[in-house]
Phi, psi and omega in degrees: 000139181292150178284143177286126186266347184269015177231139179274186182299335178271354182092007179276142177292142177206161176279131182294137177278113181255011186297335179269356180283151176288145172280119179223164174287132183226140180223143173222142176235130177235160181215164176185187179206164170238117179267139184207174176291150178304325181294323179292317178299318179297319178299317180295310185292334178271000177072029183262007180289137184296333181275356176109212185286089185302310184292321179295316180292319179296322178299311180298318179298320178298317178298313179297321179298318178301319182290337182261006185309313181294343175280340184257325183253113192306323187255013178282141177281140170291128185237151174280084181293126183257344177203137169223123175234129179237123179248130175243118186240116175300136183227095181299334180289335182293310339286147179159207183234126173275140181234134175224135179235136175241129180232138179231153173203168166238112185191196185258359176210161188279175183243029178299316182294326178294319178293317179295322178293319179302314179296315182297314181292321176298316180296316179296323179293316177302313178303311182301322185287338181234013181297335178295333181270321182213109179275348185271007178303151181237125174269131183202174173055035177285125187202161173279126181265320183201146169215147176214155182106162180081182184297325183279352174075218187263138172232134172230131177293146180280000000 
């Protein structure tokens, strides 16, 4: 098992020193979903939500969330994020909305937290926009799907 890097020899939390790491191209993809009643999903896909374009606003919120990650997660490094893409896909089989975020940078540390934050903020925004109609929606299965770049190379979830 890998050693925890956010703790020093005394066990105190600290920001990891990445100054000796190579600058490489790094990408992370995260995913999650918001499960809801079929009627709520239909309202979203038909554009009948009173607050407006639910998927468009949630997409924008996810992008903004990725850019604000170091303000939200105490030990994250501020990174020059070069790309954030957030896709929200209605899924009648769930029923709900599948969310996927891709984040890229060229730097000394990865963008996994930015991708996970993008998915989380998009999901929370989607919930916020239609909670008046359905409070029982479930946000779930937020996870890292893939990361590449850096010393540890490529990871893909099974």
